[in-house]
PDB file as gemmi writes it, atoms N, CA and C in Angstrom:
CRYST1    1.000    1.000    1.000  90.00  90.00  90.00 P 1                      
ATOM      1  N   MET A   1     -19.748  73.657 -22.148  1.00  0.00           N  
ATOM      2  CA  MET A   1     -19.833  72.506 -23.011  1.00  0.00           C  
ATOM      3  C   MET A   1     -19.673  71.238 -22.173  1.00  0.00           C  
ATOM      4  N   LYS A   2     -20.533  70.280 -22.391  1.00  0.00           N  
ATOM      5  CA  LYS A   2     -20.501  69.013 -21.663  1.00  0.00           C  
ATOM      6  C   LYS A   2     -19.220  68.249 -21.970  1.00  0.00           C  
ATOM      7  N   GLY A   3     -18.844  67.395 -21.046  1.00  0.00           N  
ATOM      8  CA  GLY A   3     -17.721  66.496 -21.238  1.00  0.00           C  
ATOM      9  C   GLY A   3     -18.140  65.088 -20.866  1.00  0.00           C  
ATOM     10  N   TYR A   4     -17.453  64.120 -21.409  1.00  0.00           N  
ATOM     11  CA  TYR A   4     -17.778  62.716 -21.171  1.00  0.00           C  
ATOM     12  C   TYR A   4     -16.500  61.919 -20.975  1.00  0.00           C  
ATOM     13  N   ILE A   5     -16.562  60.932 -20.104  1.00  0.00           N  
ATOM     14  CA  ILE A   5     -15.525  59.912 -20.083  1.00  0.00           C  
ATOM     15  C   ILE A   5     -16.199  58.648 -20.569  1.00  0.00           C  
ATOM     16  N   TYR A   6     -15.392  57.801 -21.177  1.00  0.00           N  
ATOM     17  CA  TYR A   6     -15.942  56.562 -21.702  1.00  0.00           C  
ATOM     18  C   TYR A   6     -14.912  55.460 -21.544  1.00  0.00           C  
ATOM     19  N   ILE A   7     -15.412  54.242 -21.465  1.00  0.00           N  
ATOM     20  CA  ILE A   7     -14.547  53.074 -21.428  1.00  0.00           C  
ATOM     21  C   ILE A   7     -14.955  52.178 -22.584  1.00  0.00           C  
ATOM     22  N   LEU A   8     -13.964  51.783 -23.367  1.00  0.00           N  
ATOM     23  CA  LEU A   8     -14.173  50.870 -24.485  1.00  0.00           C  
ATOM     24  C   LEU A   8     -13.560  49.519 -24.142  1.00  0.00           C  
ATOM     25  N   LEU A   9     -14.227  48.458 -24.550  1.00  0.00           N  
ATOM     26  CA  LEU A   9     -13.650  47.121 -24.485  1.00  0.00           C  
ATOM     27  C   LEU A   9     -13.069  46.838 -25.859  1.00  0.00           C  
ATOM     28  N   CYS A  10     -11.765  46.611 -25.905  1.00  0.00           N  
ATOM     29  CA  CYS A  10     -11.076  46.385 -27.177  1.00  0.00           C  
ATOM     30  C   CYS A  10     -11.070  44.896 -27.521  1.00  0.00           C  
ATOM     31  N   SER A  11     -10.764  44.595 -28.772  1.00  0.00           N  
ATOM     32  CA  SER A  11     -10.797  43.211 -29.252  1.00  0.00           C  
ATOM     33  C   SER A  11      -9.814  42.300 -28.525  1.00  0.00           C  
ATOM     34  N   ASN A  12      -8.792  42.868 -27.903  1.00  0.00           N  
ATOM     35  CA  ASN A  12      -7.821  42.066 -27.157  1.00  0.00           C  
ATOM     36  C   ASN A  12      -8.235  41.855 -25.706  1.00  0.00           C  
ATOM     37  N   GLY A  13      -9.437  42.327 -25.338  1.00  0.00           N  
ATOM     38  CA  GLY A  13      -9.940  42.145 -23.983  1.00  0.00           C  
ATOM     39  C   GLY A  13      -9.528  43.226 -23.007  1.00  0.00           C  
ATOM     40  N   GLN A  14      -8.744  44.195 -23.452  1.00  0.00           N  
ATOM     41  CA  GLN A  14      -8.299  45.285 -22.592  1.00  0.00           C  
ATOM     42  C   GLN A  14      -9.287  46.447 -22.657  1.00  0.00           C  
ATOM     43  N   TYR A  15      -9.248  47.290 -21.614  1.00  0.00           N  
ATOM     44  CA  TYR A  15     -10.094  48.472 -21.568  1.00  0.00           C  
ATOM     45  C   TYR A  15      -9.300  49.697 -21.999  1.00  0.00           C  
ATOM     46  N   TYR A  16      -9.969  50.588 -22.714  1.00  0.00           N  
ATOM     47  CA  TYR A  16      -9.403  51.874 -23.114  1.00  0.00           C  
ATOM     48  C   TYR A  16     -10.307  52.943 -22.522  1.00  0.00           C  
ATOM     49  N   THR A  17      -9.727  53.884 -21.773  1.00  0.00           N  
ATOM     50  CA  THR A  17     -10.485  54.969 -21.156  1.00  0.00           C  
ATOM     51  C   THR A  17     -10.112  56.276 -21.831  1.00  0.00           C  
ATOM     52  N   GLY A  18     -11.121  57.064 -22.191  1.00  0.00           N  
ATOM     53  CA  GLY A  18     -10.879  58.341 -22.842  1.00  0.00           C  
ATOM     54  C   GLY A  18     -11.886  59.387 -22.406  1.00  0.00           C  
ATOM     55  N   SER A  19     -11.698  60.608 -22.889  1.00  0.00           N  
ATOM     56  CA  SER A  19     -12.642  61.695 -22.613  1.00  0.00           C  
ATOM     57  C   SER A  19     -12.869  62.476 -23.898  1.00  0.00           C  
ATOM     58  N   THR A  20     -14.025  63.123 -23.974  1.00  0.00           N  
ATOM     59  CA  THR A  20     -14.406  63.850 -25.181  1.00  0.00           C  
ATOM     60  C   THR A  20     -15.519  64.834 -24.852  1.00  0.00           C  
ATOM     61  N   ASN A  21     -15.791  65.739 -25.795  1.00  0.00           N  
ATOM     62  CA  ASN A  21     -16.948  66.624 -25.639  1.00  0.00           C  
ATOM     63  C   ASN A  21     -18.104  66.180 -26.537  1.00  0.00           C  
ATOM     64  N   ASN A  22     -17.891  65.111 -27.333  1.00  0.00           N  
ATOM     65  CA  ASN A  22     -18.965  64.576 -28.181  1.00  0.00           C  
ATOM     66  C   ASN A  22     -18.797  63.060 -28.279  1.00  0.00           C  
ATOM     67  N   ILE A  23     -19.531  62.345 -27.460  1.00  0.00           N  
ATOM     68  CA  ILE A  23     -19.355  60.898 -27.362  1.00  0.00           C  
ATOM     69  C   ILE A  23     -19.721  60.173 -28.654  1.00  0.00           C  
ATOM     70  N   GLU A  24     -20.753  60.638 -29.347  1.00  0.00           N  
ATOM     71  CA  GLU A  24     -21.182  59.961 -30.575  1.00  0.00           C  
ATOM     72  C   GLU A  24     -20.101  60.028 -31.656  1.00  0.00           C  
ATOM     73  N   ILE A  25     -19.574  61.225 -31.876  1.00  0.00           N  
ATOM     74  CA  ILE A  25     -18.528  61.399 -32.889  1.00  0.00           C  
ATOM     75  C   ILE A  25     -17.272  60.636 -32.494  1.00  0.00           C  
ATOM     76  N   ARG A  26     -16.903  60.706 -31.229  1.00  0.00           N  
ATOM     77  CA  ARG A  26     -15.676  60.041 -30.782  1.00  0.00           C  
ATOM     78  C   ARG A  26     -15.771  58.528 -30.951  1.00  0.00           C  
ATOM     79  N   LEU A  27     -16.924  57.950 -30.663  1.00  0.00           N  
ATOM     80  CA  LEU A  27     -17.090  56.509 -30.825  1.00  0.00           C  
ATOM     81  C   LEU A  27     -16.956  56.104 -32.293  1.00  0.00           C  
ATOM     82  N   VAL A  28     -17.548  56.896 -33.196  1.00  0.00           N  
ATOM     83  CA  VAL A  28     -17.416  56.623 -34.631  1.00  0.00           C  
ATOM     84  C   VAL A  28     -15.948  56.710 -35.044  1.00  0.00           C  
ATOM     85  N   GLN A  29     -15.231  57.700 -34.519  1.00  0.00           N  
ATOM     86  CA  GLN A  29     -13.806  57.828 -34.827  1.00  0.00           C  
ATOM     87  C   GLN A  29     -13.047  56.573 -34.406  1.00  0.00           C  
ATOM     88  N   HIS A  30     -13.317  56.096 -33.198  1.00  0.00           N  
ATOM     89  CA  HIS A  30     -12.646  54.879 -32.738  1.00  0.00           C  
ATOM     90  C   HIS A  30     -12.989  53.698 -33.643  1.00  0.00           C  
ATOM     91  N   GLN A  31     -14.260  53.530 -33.962  1.00  0.00           N  
ATOM     92  CA  GLN A  31     -14.688  52.395 -34.791  1.00  0.00           C  
ATOM     93  C   GLN A  31     -14.061  52.443 -36.188  1.00  0.00           C  
ATOM     94  N   ASN A  32     -13.800  53.646 -36.679  1.00  0.00           N  
ATOM     95  CA  ASN A  32     -13.191  53.818 -38.006  1.00  0.00           C  
ATOM     96  C   ASN A  32     -11.665  53.796 -37.971  1.00  0.00           C  
ATOM     97  N   GLY A  33     -11.087  53.517 -36.809  1.00  0.00           N  
ATOM     98  CA  GLY A  33      -9.632  53.468 -36.697  1.00  0.00           C  
ATOM     99  C   GLY A  33      -8.983  54.826 -36.622  1.00  0.00           C  
ATOM    100  N   GLU A  34      -9.754  55.864 -36.314  1.00  0.00           N  
ATOM    101  CA  GLU A  34      -9.240  57.232 -36.243  1.00  0.00           C  
ATOM    102  C   GLU A  34      -9.151  57.751 -34.811  1.00  0.00           C  
ATOM    103  N   GLY A  35      -9.572  56.956 -33.842  1.00  0.00           N  
ATOM    104  CA  GLY A  35      -9.671  57.445 -32.470  1.00  0.00           C  
ATOM    105  C   GLY A  35      -8.344  57.587 -31.760  1.00  0.00           C  
ATOM    106  N   SER A  36      -7.556  56.543 -31.796  1.00  0.00           N  
ATOM    107  CA  SER A  36      -6.246  56.555 -31.151  1.00  0.00           C  
ATOM    108  C   SER A  36      -5.429  55.422 -31.742  1.00  0.00           C  
ATOM    109  N   ASN A  37      -4.134  55.510 -31.577  1.00  0.00           N  
ATOM    110  CA  ASN A  37      -3.275  54.441 -32.088  1.00  0.00           C  
ATOM    111  C   ASN A  37      -3.582  53.115 -31.411  1.00  0.00           C  
ATOM    112  N   TYR A  38      -3.892  53.161 -30.109  1.00  0.00           N  
ATOM    113  CA  TYR A  38      -4.168  51.919 -29.383  1.00  0.00           C  
ATOM    114  C   TYR A  38      -5.431  51.250 -29.902  1.00  0.00           C  
ATOM    115  N   THR A  39      -6.531  51.999 -29.976  1.00  0.00           N  
ATOM    116  CA  THR A  39      -7.779  51.371 -30.425  1.00  0.00           C  
ATOM    117  C   THR A  39      -7.707  50.989 -31.899  1.00  0.00           C  
ATOM    118  N   LYS A  40      -6.939  51.717 -32.681  1.00  0.00           N  
ATOM    119  CA  LYS A  40      -6.776  51.375 -34.103  1.00  0.00           C  
ATOM    120  C   LYS A  40      -6.199  49.970 -34.255  1.00  0.00           C  
ATOM    121  N   ARG A  41      -5.298  49.607 -33.346  1.00  0.00           N  
ATOM    122  CA  ARG A  41      -4.660  48.286 -33.404  1.00  0.00           C  
ATOM    123  C   ARG A  41      -5.509  47.189 -32.768  1.00  0.00           C  
ATOM    124  N   HIS A  42      -6.600  47.563 -32.080  1.00  0.00           N  
ATOM    125  CA  HIS A  42      -7.395  46.576 -31.346  1.00  0.00           C  
ATOM    126  C   HIS A  42      -8.884  46.689 -31.667  1.00  0.00           C  
ATOM    127  N   LEU A  43      -9.186  46.853 -32.943  1.00  0.00           N  
ATOM    128  CA  LEU A  43     -10.576  46.906 -33.395  1.00  0.00           C  
ATOM    129  C   LEU A  43     -11.134  45.494 -33.503  1.00  0.00           C  
ATOM    130  N   PRO A  44     -12.438  45.336 -33.358  1.00  0.00           N  
ATOM    131  CA  PRO A  44     -13.415  46.376 -33.049  1.00  0.00           C  
ATOM    132  C   PRO A  44     -13.408  46.716 -31.561  1.00  0.00           C  
ATOM    133  N   VAL A  45     -14.002  47.844 -31.236  1.00  0.00           N  
ATOM    134  CA  VAL A  45     -14.152  48.264 -29.848  1.00  0.00           C  
ATOM    135  C   VAL A  45     -15.636  48.358 -29.528  1.00  0.00           C  
ATOM    136  N   GLU A  46     -15.943  48.143 -28.249  1.00  0.00           N  
ATOM    137  CA  GLU A  46     -17.331  48.211 -27.790  1.00  0.00           C  
ATOM    138  C   GLU A  46     -17.426  49.208 -26.643  1.00  0.00           C  
ATOM    139  N   LEU A  47     -18.354  50.139 -26.731  1.00  0.00           N  
ATOM    140  CA  LEU A  47     -18.580  51.097 -25.653  1.00  0.00           C  
ATOM    141  C   LEU A  47     -19.251  50.369 -24.496  1.00  0.00           C  
ATOM    142  N   VAL A  48     -18.601  50.380 -23.316  1.00  0.00           N  
ATOM    143  CA  VAL A  48     -19.153  49.660 -22.171  1.00  0.00           C  
ATOM    144  C   VAL A  48     -19.514  50.575 -21.006  1.00  0.00           C  
ATOM    145  N   TYR A  49     -19.084  51.860 -21.057  1.00  0.00           N  
ATOM    146  CA  TYR A  49     -19.381  52.772 -19.946  1.00  0.00           C  
ATOM    147  C   TYR A  49     -19.239  54.215 -20.404  1.00  0.00           C  
ATOM    148  N   VAL A  50     -20.136  55.076 -19.905  1.00  0.00           N  
ATOM    149  CA  VAL A  50     -20.087  56.518 -20.183  1.00  0.00           C  
ATOM    150  C   VAL A  50     -20.501  57.266 -18.921  1.00  0.00           C  
ATOM    151  N   GLU A  51     -19.815  58.376 -18.624  1.00  0.00           N  
ATOM    152  CA  GLU A  51     -20.213  59.322 -17.577  1.00  0.00           C  
ATOM    153  C   GLU A  51     -20.248  60.707 -18.204  1.00  0.00           C  
ATOM    154  N   GLU A  52     -21.238  61.503 -17.829  1.00  0.00           N  
ATOM    155  CA  GLU A  52     -21.367  62.870 -18.347  1.00  0.00           C  
ATOM    156  C   GLU A  52     -20.981  63.873 -17.269  1.00  0.00           C  
ATOM    157  N   PHE A  53     -20.311  64.945 -17.690  1.00  0.00           N  
ATOM    158  CA  PHE A  53     -19.879  66.012 -16.790  1.00  0.00           C  
ATOM    159  C   PHE A  53     -20.326  67.358 -17.343  1.00  0.00           C  
ATOM    160  N   ASP A  54     -20.342  68.361 -16.481  1.00  0.00           N  
ATOM    161  CA  ASP A  54     -20.742  69.703 -16.904  1.00  0.00           C  
ATOM    162  C   ASP A  54     -19.738  70.330 -17.860  1.00  0.00           C  
ATOM    163  N   ASN A  55     -18.473  69.884 -17.790  1.00  0.00           N  
ATOM    164  CA  ASN A  55     -17.455  70.441 -18.679  1.00  0.00           C  
ATOM    165  C   ASN A  55     -16.378  69.402 -18.962  1.00  0.00           C  
ATOM    166  N   ILE A  56     -15.622  69.628 -20.003  1.00  0.00           N  
ATOM    167  CA  ILE A  56     -14.601  68.681 -20.444  1.00  0.00           C  
ATOM    168  C   ILE A  56     -13.453  68.584 -19.444  1.00  0.00           C  
ATOM    169  N   LYS A  57     -13.172  69.660 -18.726  1.00  0.00           N  
ATOM    170  CA  LYS A  57     -12.087  69.646 -17.745  1.00  0.00           C  
ATOM    171  C   LYS A  57     -12.355  68.608 -16.661  1.00  0.00           C  
ATOM    172  N   ASP A  58     -13.577  68.579 -16.140  1.00  0.00           N  
ATOM    173  CA  ASP A  58     -13.927  67.592 -15.121  1.00  0.00           C  
ATOM    174  C   ASP A  58     -13.875  66.176 -15.690  1.00  0.00           C  
ATOM    175  N   ALA A  59     -14.299  66.019 -16.933  1.00  0.00           N  
ATOM    176  CA  ALA A  59     -14.237  64.706 -17.581  1.00  0.00           C  
ATOM    177  C   ALA A  59     -12.786  64.251 -17.721  1.00  0.00           C  
ATOM    178  N   PHE A  60     -11.903  65.163 -18.071  1.00  0.00           N  
ATOM    179  CA  PHE A  60     -10.487  64.828 -18.233  1.00  0.00           C  
ATOM    180  C   PHE A  60      -9.885  64.355 -16.908  1.00  0.00           C  
ATOM    181  N   TYR A  61     -10.214  65.046 -15.807  1.00  0.00           N  
ATOM    182  CA  TYR A  61      -9.701  64.638 -14.499  1.00  0.00           C  
ATOM    183  C   TYR A  61     -10.211  63.251 -14.125  1.00  0.00           C  
ATOM    184  N   ARG A  62     -11.477  62.987 -14.421  1.00  0.00           N  
ATOM    185  CA  ARG A  62     -12.053  61.668 -14.134  1.00  0.00           C  
ATOM    186  C   ARG A  62     -11.392  60.591 -15.003  1.00  0.00           C  
ATOM    187  N   GLU A  63     -11.118  60.918 -16.251  1.00  0.00           N  
ATOM    188  CA  GLU A  63     -10.418  59.977 -17.137  1.00  0.00           C  
ATOM    189  C   GLU A  63      -9.094  59.559 -16.523  1.00  0.00           C  
ATOM    190  N   LYS A  64      -8.312  60.524 -16.071  1.00  0.00           N  
ATOM    191  CA  LYS A  64      -7.003  60.231 -15.488  1.00  0.00           C  
ATOM    192  C   LYS A  64      -7.148  59.394 -14.222  1.00  0.00           C  
ATOM    193  N   GLN A  65      -8.185  59.661 -13.434  1.00  0.00           N  
ATOM    194  CA  GLN A  65      -8.427  58.879 -12.224  1.00  0.00           C  
ATOM    195  C   GLN A  65      -8.695  57.416 -12.581  1.00  0.00           C  
ATOM    196  N   ILE A  66      -9.605  57.197 -13.512  1.00  0.00           N  
ATOM    197  CA  ILE A  66      -9.994  55.836 -13.882  1.00  0.00           C  
ATOM    198  C   ILE A  66      -8.843  55.096 -14.552  1.00  0.00           C  
ATOM    199  N   GLN A  67      -8.022  55.797 -15.317  1.00  0.00           N  
ATOM    200  CA  GLN A  67      -6.883  55.149 -15.973  1.00  0.00           C  
ATOM    201  C   GLN A  67      -5.927  54.530 -14.958  1.00  0.00           C  
ATOM    202  N   GLY A  68      -5.907  55.054 -13.747  1.00  0.00           N  
ATOM    203  CA  GLY A  68      -5.036  54.512 -12.708  1.00  0.00           C  
ATOM    204  C   GLY A  68      -5.638  53.346 -11.943  1.00  0.00           C  
ATOM    205  N   TRP A  69      -6.868  52.998 -12.256  1.00  0.00           N  
ATOM    206  CA  TRP A  69      -7.555  51.928 -11.528  1.00  0.00           C  
ATOM    207  C   TRP A  69      -7.165  50.552 -12.045  1.00  0.00           C  
ATOM    208  N   SER A  70      -7.355  49.573 -11.181  1.00  0.00           N  
ATOM    209  CA  SER A  70      -7.148  48.180 -11.574  1.00  0.00           C  
ATOM    210  C   SER A  70      -8.275  47.731 -12.502  1.00  0.00           C  
ATOM    211  N   ARG A  71      -8.050  46.641 -13.174  1.00  0.00           N  
ATOM    212  CA  ARG A  71      -9.078  46.063 -14.049  1.00  0.00           C  
ATOM    213  C   ARG A  71     -10.341  45.721 -13.250  1.00  0.00           C  
ATOM    214  N   LYS A  72     -10.155  45.136 -12.058  1.00  0.00           N  
ATOM    215  CA  LYS A  72     -11.310  44.759 -11.230  1.00  0.00           C  
ATOM    216  C   LYS A  72     -12.135  45.981 -10.844  1.00  0.00           C  
ATOM    217  N   LYS A  73     -11.462  47.064 -10.522  1.00  0.00           N  
ATOM    218  CA  LYS A  73     -12.180  48.276 -10.130  1.00  0.00           C  
ATOM    219  C   LYS A  73     -12.929  48.861 -11.324  1.00  0.00           C  
ATOM    220  N   LYS A  74     -12.302  48.865 -12.500  1.00  0.00           N  
ATOM    221  CA  LYS A  74     -12.993  49.340 -13.703  1.00  0.00           C  
ATOM    222  C   LYS A  74     -14.218  48.478 -13.993  1.00  0.00           C  
ATOM    223  N   GLU A  75     -14.095  47.175 -13.825  1.00  0.00           N  
ATOM    224  CA  GLU A  75     -15.223  46.287 -14.096  1.00  0.00           C  
ATOM    225  C   GLU A  75     -16.356  46.498 -13.105  1.00  0.00           C  
ATOM    226  N   ALA A  76     -16.030  46.798 -11.849  1.00  0.00           N  
ATOM    227  CA  ALA A  76     -17.070  47.111 -10.870  1.00  0.00           C  
ATOM    228  C   ALA A  76     -17.821  48.372 -11.298  1.00  0.00           C  
ATOM    229  N   LEU A  77     -17.104  49.378 -11.766  1.00  0.00           N  
ATOM    230  CA  LEU A  77     -17.733  50.607 -12.251  1.00  0.00           C  
ATOM    231  C   LEU A  77     -18.618  50.311 -13.455  1.00  0.00           C  
ATOM    232  N   ILE A  78     -18.093  49.580 -14.416  1.00  0.00           N  
ATOM    233  CA  ILE A  78     -18.833  49.240 -15.632  1.00  0.00           C  
ATOM    234  C   ILE A  78     -20.112  48.484 -15.300  1.00  0.00           C  
ATOM    235  N   ASN A  79     -20.023  47.566 -14.330  1.00  0.00           N  
ATOM    236  CA  ASN A  79     -21.163  46.728 -13.962  1.00  0.00           C  
ATOM    237  C   ASN A  79     -22.104  47.383 -12.960  1.00  0.00           C  
ATOM    238  N   GLY A  80     -21.812  48.636 -12.579  1.00  0.00           N  
ATOM    239  CA  GLY A  80     -22.676  49.348 -11.640  1.00  0.00           C  
ATOM    240  C   GLY A  80     -22.582  48.829 -10.219  1.00  0.00           C  
ATOM    241  N   GLU A  81     -21.498  48.160  -9.897  1.00  0.00           N  
ATOM    242  CA  GLU A  81     -21.287  47.610  -8.558  1.00  0.00           C  
ATOM    243  C   GLU A  81     -20.535  48.642  -7.706  1.00  0.00           C  
ATOM    244  N   TYR A  82     -21.197  49.772  -7.477  1.00  0.00           N  
ATOM    245  CA  TYR A  82     -20.551  50.912  -6.828  1.00  0.00           C  
ATOM    246  C   TYR A  82     -20.133  50.615  -5.397  1.00  0.00           C  
ATOM    247  N   SER A  83     -20.845  49.715  -4.728  1.00  0.00           N  
ATOM    248  CA  SER A  83     -20.497  49.387  -3.344  1.00  0.00           C  
ATOM    249  C   SER A  83     -19.144  48.683  -3.255  1.00  0.00           C  
ATOM    250  N   LYS A  84     -18.666  48.104  -4.337  1.00  0.00           N  
ATOM    251  CA  LYS A  84     -17.363  47.430  -4.346  1.00  0.00           C  
ATOM    252  C   LYS A  84     -16.198  48.402  -4.530  1.00  0.00           C  
ATOM    253  N   LEU A  85     -16.471  49.609  -5.004  1.00  0.00           N  
ATOM    254  CA  LEU A  85     -15.385  50.539  -5.327  1.00  0.00           C  
ATOM    255  C   LEU A  85     -14.507  50.887  -4.124  1.00  0.00           C  
ATOM    256  N   PRO A  86     -15.086  51.182  -2.942  1.00  0.00           N  
ATOM    257  CA  PRO A  86     -14.202  51.507  -1.810  1.00  0.00           C  
ATOM    258  C   PRO A  86     -13.271  50.356  -1.440  1.00  0.00           C  
ATOM    259  N   GLU A  87     -13.791  49.136  -1.442  1.00  0.00           N  
ATOM    260  CA  GLU A  87     -12.952  47.984  -1.093  1.00  0.00           C  
ATOM    261  C   GLU A  87     -11.834  47.784  -2.118  1.00  0.00           C  
ATOM    262  N   LEU A  88     -12.149  47.998  -3.373  1.00  0.00           N  
ATOM    263  CA  LEU A  88     -11.147  47.835  -4.423  1.00  0.00           C  
ATOM    264  C   LEU A  88     -10.125  48.968  -4.416  1.00  0.00           C  
ATOM    265  N   SER A  89     -10.415  50.035  -3.671  1.00  0.00           N  
ATOM    266  CA  SER A  89      -9.485  51.160  -3.551  1.00  0.00           C  
ATOM    267  C   SER A  89      -8.470  50.943  -2.447  1.00  0.00           C  
ATOM    268  N   LYS A  90      -8.787  50.045  -1.513  1.00  0.00           N  
ATOM    269  CA  LYS A  90      -7.894  49.827  -0.383  1.00  0.00           C  
ATOM    270  C   LYS A  90      -6.627  49.133  -0.847  1.00  0.00           C  
ATOM    271  N   LYS A  91      -5.533  49.592  -0.294  1.00  0.00           N  
ATOM    272  CA  LYS A  91      -4.247  48.993  -0.643  1.00  0.00           C  
ATOM    273  C   LYS A  91      -4.050  47.714   0.155  1.00  0.00           C  
ATOM    274  N   VAL A  92      -3.495  46.732  -0.515  1.00  0.00           N  
ATOM    275  CA  VAL A  92      -3.188  45.467   0.138  1.00  0.00           C  
ATOM    276  C   VAL A  92      -1.916  45.658   0.951  1.00  0.00           C  
ATOM    277  N   PRO A  93      -1.908  45.193   2.222  1.00  0.00           N  
ATOM    278  CA  PRO A  93      -0.692  45.345   3.030  1.00  0.00           C  
ATOM    279  C   PRO A  93       0.493  44.654   2.369  1.00  0.00           C  
ATOM    280  N   SER A  94       1.626  45.277   2.499  1.00  0.00           N  
ATOM    281  CA  SER A  94       2.840  44.725   1.905  1.00  0.00           C  
ATOM    282  C   SER A  94       3.221  43.420   2.591  1.00  0.00           C  
ATOM    283  N   THR A  95       3.627  42.455   1.791  1.00  0.00           N  
ATOM    284  CA  THR A  95       4.121  41.189   2.338  1.00  0.00           C  
ATOM    285  C   THR A  95       5.609  41.066   2.058  1.00  0.00           C  
ATOM    286  N   GLY A  96       6.219  42.217   1.804  1.00  0.00           N  
ATOM    287  CA  GLY A  96       7.645  42.239   1.493  1.00  0.00           C  
ATOM    288  C   GLY A  96       8.482  41.773   2.672  1.00  0.00           C  
ATOM    289  N   SER A  97       9.712  41.488   2.417  1.00  0.00           N  
ATOM    290  CA  SER A  97      10.608  40.987   3.466  1.00  0.00           C  
ATOM    291  C   SER A  97      11.457  42.130   4.006  1.00  0.00           C  
ATOM    292  N   GLY A  98      10.807  43.041   4.727  1.00  0.00           N  
ATOM    293  CA  GLY A  98      11.531  44.148   5.335  1.00  0.00           C  
ATOM    294  C   GLY A  98      12.493  43.640   6.401  1.00  0.00           C  
ATOM    295  N   THR A  99      13.369  44.484   6.866  1.00  0.00           N  
ATOM    296  CA  THR A  99      14.376  44.052   7.837  1.00  0.00           C  
ATOM    297  C   THR A  99      13.788  43.880   9.223  1.00  0.00           C  
ATOM    298  N   GLY A 100      12.663  44.529   9.502  1.00  0.00           N  
ATOM    299  CA  GLY A 100      12.039  44.390  10.809  1.00  0.00           C  
ATOM    300  C   GLY A 100      12.778  45.119  11.914  1.00  0.00           C  
ATOM    301  N   LYS A 101      13.719  45.985  11.576  1.00  0.00           N  
ATOM    302  CA  LYS A 101      14.501  46.703  12.590  1.00  0.00           C  
ATOM    303  C   LYS A 101      13.739  47.867  13.131  1.00  0.00           C  
TER     304      LYS A 101                                                      
END                                                                             
């Protein structure tokens, strides 16, 4: 059975990332306030990105990966700016005040 990850843009400007085995039904559920507690409180939602996988397990792993991404990285994915993804994955060097010992 196919699996999908999707990103919704919520009315508060935040992104919601989820996974499902039926994207059409899941989107209707979200629009009707039945999808999740978060999207229910931030209607309407707009589907801005979808990826298809051979199975729901792979989609679930991808969902968890994307949920850990920054907003900028999610927007690069949504906008198809794939060349920006590696740069957005790099960690910024710490500017903390270590002891230097």
